C-alpha positions in Angstrom: 54.2 8.1 -71.8 50.8 8.8 -70.3 47.6 6.4 -71.6 46.3 9.6 -73.5 49.5 10.3 -75.1 49.8 6.5 -76.0 46.0 6.3 -77.6 47.0 9.8 -79.4 50.0 8.0 -81.3 48.3 5.0 -82.1 45.1 7.3 -83.3 47.5 9.1 -85.6 49.2 6.0 -87.1 45.8 4.3 -87.7 45.0 6.5 -91.1 43.6 4.1 -93.1 40.2 3.3 -93.9 39.5 -0.5 -94.9 37.1 -0.8 -98.1 33.5 -1.4 -98.0 31.9 -4.6 -98.9 28.4 -5.6 -99.6 27.3 -8.6 -97.7 24.2 -10.5 -96.7 22.6 -8.7 -93.9 22.7 -11.9 -91.4 26.5 -11.5 -92.0 26.9 -8.2 -90.9 26.7 -8.9 -87.1 29.5 -6.6 -85.6 30.5 -5.2 -88.7 30.6 -1.3 -89.2 27.9 0.1 -91.6 29.2 2.4 -94.0 26.4 3.6 -95.8 23.1 5.0 -93.8 20.0 3.1 -93.8 17.1 4.8 -95.1 13.5 4.0 -94.6 11.9 3.4 -98.4 8.4 3.4 -96.4 7.0 4.3 -93.1 7.5 1.5 -90.3 5.0 0.0 -89.6 3.8 0.5 -93.4 -0.2 0.6 -92.2 -2.0 1.2 -89.1 -2.2 -2.1 -87.1 -3.8 -3.5 -84.1 -1.7 -3.5 -81.0 -4.1 -6.6 -79.2 -6.3 -9.5 -80.1 -9.7 -7.8 -79.9 -12.4 -5.9 -81.8 -12.2 -3.1 -84.0 -14.9 -0.2 -82.8 -16.6 2.4 -84.3 -16.4 5.9 -82.9 -20.1 6.0 -82.0 -19.8 2.7 -80.0 -17.3 4.2 -77.8 -19.9 5.8 -75.1 -23.0 4.0 -73.6 -20.4 0.8 -72.3 -21.6 -1.8 -71.5 -22.9 -2.4 -75.1 -23.8 -5.2 -77.3 -22.4 -5.2 -80.7 -22.7 -7.7 -83.8 -19.2 -9.3 -85.2 -19.1 -8.3 -88.9 -16.3 -10.2 -89.7 -12.5 -10.6 -89.1 -9.2 -9.6 -90.5 -6.2 -11.5 -89.5 -2.4 -10.7 -89.6 -1.3 -10.3 -93.3 -4.9 -10.2 -94.4 -6.2 -7.0 -96.1 -9.8 -5.8 -94.4 -12.6 -6.8 -96.5 -15.0 -4.1 -95.0 -15.2 -1.1 -92.8 -16.6 -0.7 -89.5 -19.9 0.6 -89.0 -21.8 1.6 -86.3 -23.3 -1.3 -83.9 -21.0 -3.8 -84.8 -17.4 -4.5 -84.8 -14.6 -6.6 -86.4 -12.7 -9.3 -84.9 -8.9 -8.5 -85.1 -6.0 -10.1 -84.4 -2.3 -8.6 -83.4 -0.4 -6.9 -86.0 -3.3 -7.1 -88.6 -4.4 -3.9 -90.7 -6.6 -1.9 -89.1 -10.2 -1.6 -91.0 -11.4 1.8 -92.4 -13.9 3.3 -89.8 -12.0 2.2 -87.0 -11.5 4.8 -83.7 -10.2 2.2 -81.3 -9.5 -1.7 -80.6 -11.0 -3.3 -77.5 -8.9 -6.5 -76.1 -10.6 -9.7 -76.0 -10.4 -9.2 -71.9 -12.6 -6.5 -72.0 -15.5 -8.3 -73.9 -18.0 -11.1 -73.4 -19.2 -13.2 -76.0 -23.1 -13.3 -76.2 -23.4 -15.5 -79.0 -20.7 -16.3 -81.6 -21.7 -13.5 -83.8 -22.2 -11.0 -81.1 -20.3 -9.8 -77.9 -20.5 -7.2 -75.1 -18.2 -4.5 -74.3 -17.7 -4.4 -70.8 -14.6 -2.0 -70.7 -14.9 1.1 -72.6 -11.5 1.9 -74.2 -10.2 5.5 -75.4 -10.1 7.0 -78.5 -7.2 5.7 -80.5 -6.4 2.6 -77.9 -4.6 -0.1 -79.5 -4.2 1.2 -82.7 -0.4 1.3 -83.8 0.1 4.2 -86.5 1.8 3.9 -89.9 5.3 5.6 -89.2 5.2 5.4 -85.7 8.4 3.6 -85.2 10.0 5.7 -88.5 8.6 7.9 -91.0 9.4 7.4 -94.8 12.9 9.0 -95.4 14.3 8.7 -91.8 17.6 7.4 -91.1 16.9 4.1 -89.7 20.7 3.1 -89.2 23.5 5.7 -89.7 26.8 5.1 -91.2 29.8 4.4 -88.7 27.7 2.4 -86.1 28.4 -0.9 -85.3 26.0 -3.2 -86.3 24.3 -5.1 -83.3 21.3 -7.4 -83.3 18.6 -4.6 -82.6 20.5 -2.6 -85.5 20.4 -5.9 -87.7 16.5 -6.2 -86.8 15.7 -2.7 -87.3 17.7 -2.8 -91.1 15.4 -6.0 -91.7 12.3 -4.2 -90.7 13.0 -1.7 -93.2 13.4 -4.3 -95.9 17.1 -4.3 -96.8 18.9 -7.7 -97.8 22.4 -6.8 -98.8 24.3 -4.0 -96.7 27.7 -2.1 -97.2 29.7 -2.6 -94.6 33.4 -2.0 -93.9 35.9 -5.3 -94.7 37.0 -7.2 -91.6 40.8 -6.0 -90.3 43.0 -9.0 -90.5 44.6 -9.4 -87.1 47.7 -11.8 -86.9 47.6 -12.8 -83.2 51.0 -13.8 -81.8 51.4 -15.4 -78.6 55.0 -16.1 -77.1 56.5 -18.1 -74.5 58.4 -21.5 -73.7 56.2 -22.0 -71.0 53.1 -22.5 -73.2 51.6 -26.1 -73.6 51.1 -26.4 -77.4 48.4 -29.5 -77.2 45.6 -29.2 -74.5 44.5 -32.4 -75.5 47.7 -33.9 -73.9 48.5 -34.1 -70.3 50.3 -30.8 -68.7 53.9 -31.2 -68.6 55.8 -30.2 -65.7 56.4 -26.3 -65.6 54.3 -25.7 -68.4 51.0 -23.8 -68.5 48.2 -23.9 -70.8 47.7 -21.0 -73.3 45.1 -18.3 -72.0 46.1 -15.5 -74.2 45.6 -17.0 -77.5 42.3 -17.8 -77.3 41.3 -14.8 -75.0 42.5 -12.2 -77.2 41.2 -14.2 -80.3 37.8 -13.9 -78.7 38.2 -10.1 -78.4 39.5 -10.0 -81.9 36.3 -11.6 -82.8 33.9 -9.7 -80.8 34.9 -6.4 -82.2 34.3 -7.6 -85.6 38.1 -8.6 -86.9 39.1 -11.7 -88.7 41.8 -13.7 -86.5 44.8 -15.1 -88.4 46.3 -17.7 -85.3 46.6 -17.5 -82.9 50.3 -18.3 -83.8 53.0 -19.3 -81.3 56.4 -18.1 -81.1 59.0 -19.6 -78.8 61.1 -17.3 -76.7 64.0 -17.1 -79.4 64.6 -14.7 -82.3 64.6 -17.5 -84.9 60.9 -18.7 -83.9 59.6 -15.0 -83.2 61.0 -13.5 -86.7 59.4 -16.7 -88.9 56.2 -16.2 -87.0 56.1 -12.1 -87.8 57.2 -12.9 -91.5 54.1 -15.2 -92.1 51.8 -12.7 -90.7 52.6 -9.9 -93.5 48.9 -10.6 -94.8 47.6 -9.0 -91.9 46.8 -5.0 -91.3 47.3 -5.4 -87.5 49.6 -7.7 -85.6 49.3 -8.4 -81.8 52.2 -9.9 -80.0 51.5 -11.2 -76.5 54.4 -11.3 -74.4 58.2 -10.9 -74.8 58.0 -7.1 -74.6 59.6 -6.3 -71.2 63.4 -6.5 -70.4 63.7 -10.0 -69.7 66.9 -12.2 -71.3 64.3 -14.0 -73.2 62.4 -10.8 -74.3 63.0 -10.7 -78.2 60.3 -8.6 -79.5 61.8 -5.5 -79.5 65.2 -6.9 -80.9 63.8 -8.8 -83.7 61.0 -5.9 -84.9 64.1 -3.5 -85.0 66.1 -6.0 -87.1 63.2 -6.3 -89.7 62.7 -2.5 -89.8 60.0 -1.5 -87.1 59.5 2.4 -86.6 58.9 2.1 -82.6 56.6 5.2 -81.6 56.4 4.0 -77.9 57.3 1.8 -75.5 56.4 1.9 -71.9 53.0 3.7 -70.6 52.4 4.9 -67.3 49.9 2.7 -66.4 48.9 -0.6 -64.3 48.5 -3.0 -65.8 50.2 -3.3 -69.0 52.9 -0.7 -68.6 55.6 -2.4 -71.0 53.2 -2.3 -74.1 54.9 -1.6 -77.1 53.5 0.4 -80.2 54.9 0.8 -83.8 54.7 0.4 -87.6 56.7 -2.4 -89.6 55.9 -1.1 -93.0 52.3 -0.7 -93.4 51.3 -3.0 -90.7 50.1 -1.7 -87.1 52.3 -3.6 -84.5 51.0 -3.8 -80.7 53.1 -5.5 -78.2 51.5 -6.5 -75.3 52.6 -8.0 -71.8 52.3 -11.5 -71.5 50.3 -11.8 -68.3 47.0 -12.2 -69.2 45.2 -9.2 -67.4 47.4 -7.1 -69.1 47.1 -8.5 -72.7 43.2 -8.2 -72.2 43.1 -4.8 -70.7 45.9 -3.3 -73.3 43.6 -4.5 -76.2 40.4 -3.3 -74.4 41.9 0.2 -74.1 44.0 0.4 -77.4 43.6 -2.3 -80.1 39.8 -2.4 -79.9 39.4 1.2 -80.4 42.2 1.2 -83.4 40.4 -1.8 -85.1 37.0 0.2 -84.8 38.6 3.2 -86.3 40.0 1.2 -89.4 36.5 0.2 -89.7 34.9 3.6 -90.1 33.3 3.6 -86.5 32.1 7.1 -85.3 32.3 5.6 -81.7 35.6 4.1 -80.5 35.3 4.1 -76.7 32.8 2.7 -74.2 31.1 5.5 -72.1 32.7 7.0 -69.4 30.4 6.7 -66.5 31.0 8.1 -62.7 30.2 5.6 -59.7 31.1 5.8 -55.8 33.4 3.3 -54.3 32.1 1.1 -51.9 35.8 0.7 -50.3 39.0 2.1 -50.0 41.7 1.2 -52.6 45.3 1.4 -52.2 47.5 3.2 -54.7 50.3 5.3 -54.9 50.8 8.3 -57.1 52.9 7.9 -60.6 50.5 5.4 -62.5 47.3 5.4 -64.0 45.2 2.3 -62.9 42.6 0.1 -64.9 41.0 -1.8 -61.9 39.0 -4.7 -62.6 35.4 -3.9 -60.9 31.9 -4.6 -60.3 29.4 -1.8 -60.7 25.7 -2.1 -59.8 22.8 0.4 -59.6 21.2 1.4 -56.4 17.3 1.2 -56.2 17.9 5.0 -56.4 19.5 5.0 -59.7 23.1 5.8 -58.2 25.7 3.7 -59.4 28.4 2.1 -56.9 31.7 0.0 -57.7 34.2 -2.0 -56.1 37.0 -4.1 -57.1 36.5 -7.7 -58.0 39.6 -8.5 -55.5 43.3 -8.8 -55.9 44.5 -6.9 -58.9 47.7 -8.9 -59.8 47.9 -9.0 -63.8 48.2 -13.0 -63.9 44.8 -13.1 -62.1 42.7 -13.7 -65.3 39.6 -14.4 -63.0 39.7 -10.8 -61.6 38.6 -9.6 -65.3 36.0 -12.7 -65.7 34.0 -11.2 -62.7 34.5 -7.6 -63.8 31.8 -5.6 -65.6 33.9 -2.7 -65.8 37.0 -0.8 -65.6 37.6 1.6 -63.0 40.0 4.6 -64.1 42.0 6.0 -61.1 44.0 9.0 -62.4 47.9 8.9 -62.0 48.3 11.5 -59.1 45.4 9.5 -57.1 46.4 8.4 -53.8 44.8 5.5 -51.6 41.3 6.5 -52.7 38.7 6.6 -50.0 35.7 4.7 -49.9 32.6 7.2 -51.4 34.8 8.8 -53.7 33.4 9.4 -57.0 35.6 7.6 -60.0 35.3 7.3 -63.6 34.4 3.8 -65.0 34.0 2.3 -68.3 32.0 -0.7 -68.9 33.4 -3.8 -70.6 32.1 -5.2 -74.1 30.6 -8.0 -72.2 29.1 -6.3 -69.5 25.7 -6.1 -67.7 24.9 -3.9 -64.5 22.9 -5.5 -61.8 20.9 -4.0 -59.0 21.9 -5.2 -55.7 23.3 -4.4 -52.3 26.9 -4.3 -53.1 28.0 -7.9 -51.6 31.9 -8.5 -51.8 32.7 -10.0 -55.7 32.7 -13.8 -55.3 36.2 -15.6 -55.2 34.7 -18.2 -57.9 31.1 -19.5 -58.7 28.8 -22.0 -57.6 28.8 -25.5 -59.6 25.8 -26.4 -62.2 23.2 -28.3 -60.7 24.2 -32.1 -61.3 20.5 -32.8 -62.5 18.0 -30.9 -64.5 15.4 -32.9 -62.8 16.9 -31.2 -59.5 14.3 -28.5 -58.9 15.5 -27.2 -55.4 18.9 -27.0 -57.1 17.6 -25.2 -59.8 15.9 -22.6 -57.4 19.4 -22.0 -55.8 
């Protein structure tokens, strides 16, 4: 099954829409808006000053320099008590309501104080300068935030600007997260025993669930035996989605498929022609969607990003399920055989001319979690592609935590420099 076919199978199965709940605005970050937010009044609601300065009458915009008497003052939040008359001006603060009769605001920096009651205008402002008109941001009746978008900090800020306090959003999907493996060390506070490793998938996948607005049940840990796995799945019965990391391949101790089938699992597919994450499993356990992700941490994280994340967004009613696709040029050649679709961890940067260039983060083995930490995008290399050369245009998608940089394309670092040992060391801070 191709990645596109796999996602279509999942998309078809995700046929429920989670209920709406009304919660305080500050609790909505990351949620999906389920009702349009309409501007009940213009934003801003009145003409206001864009600078600390002086409100001028239109008759005084000519003949600069010019001396004017100060008629009064208006501060932010204060209603002007008089209009501006020719030969006079009103001292005004940023954000304060524009007095009637004002044609422009001259910044303080363009004036010279003659006396406490008079100023000289040294530089002429244009008509309308530094006056922020009512409704310039949003007119009354316009949609401030559209149903189906994810609430980001700027979206939340705009909703607050429109005067809303309680917002209708989708309920969070409950995701039971199960990590499997006898090698996982349960207590990080204790020394790491021989042949054991710390669990990366539990915390890492939990963070991915939280980032998309989900509610985590767990992480739950199952050992590599049928009884432990069966019990862990059984106590996940209140989840909308079950995500199992590890145990989905063909090893002697891979029990996920066997146990799920005993419990009445409706398998929709197993194996996708991709790397990493080829052994991925998906199906339904009653009304619950179940994702079986490979145990290697990069495989789990990439499969979550490509399949589970958009599924959770769909359940919440999001109109945008996938990150935007972009085109970038490879700065180095890549080794690849035909037959599998590759998701390559990459670093994309923008040239001074605005073009996007991308390079792999380094070795792409699915156990190298640092390769994902260093990445800000995934490079999509088609199934039929063979050894893409330097300069080839490829499709990339940004990762949710991504930041793009302008740089000259130095190789991706193998690690990071240590933090400065002392905040008083200014040389270290500069470095």
